[in-house]
C-alpha positions in Angstrom: -6.8 4.6 3.3 -10.2 5.4 3.2 -11.2 3.5 6.2 -8.6 5.7 8.3 -10.0 8.9 6.7 -13.7 8.1 7.2 -13.8 7.6 11.1 -12.9 11.4 10.8 -14.0 13.1 7.7 -17.2 12.5 5.6 -18.1 14.3 2.2 -20.4 13.1 -0.5 -18.0 12.1 -3.1 -15.3 10.7 -0.3 -14.8 7.1 -1.5 -14.6 8.0 -5.2 -11.6 11.0 -4.4 -9.3 9.0 -2.5 -9.8 6.7 -5.3 -8.9 9.0 -7.8 -6.2 10.6 -5.6 -4.2 6.9 -4.6 -4.7 6.1 -8.2 -2.6 9.1 -9.3 -0.1 8.6 -6.2 3.2 7.3 -7.3 4.3 6.4 -3.9 0.7 4.8 -3.5 1.3 2.7 -6.4 4.8 1.6 -5.3 3.4 0.5 -2.0 0.9 -1.7 -3.3 1.3 -5.3 -2.9 0.3 -6.7 -6.3 3.1 -4.2 -7.0 6.0 -5.7 -4.9 8.2 -8.3 -5.6 8.3 -11.3 -3.5 10.8 -11.6 -0.9 11.7 -15.0 -1.0 13.9 -17.3 0.7 16.3 -14.9 1.6 20.3 -15.3 2.2 21.4 -19.2 3.0 22.6 -19.8 6.3 26.0 -20.4 7.1 26.8 -23.3 9.9 30.2 -21.9 11.4 31.7 -24.6 13.4 
């Protein structure tokens, strides 16, 4: 998020403010890679004859 916003905006405590926002954001926490379950191998493929 910081990398995207710094292209357009800038203020002295920007990095800290964004970090605090992301920490408090439930959607952001759910989207974090370490909070997601691995996808696994998926469904087995059945051969049709």
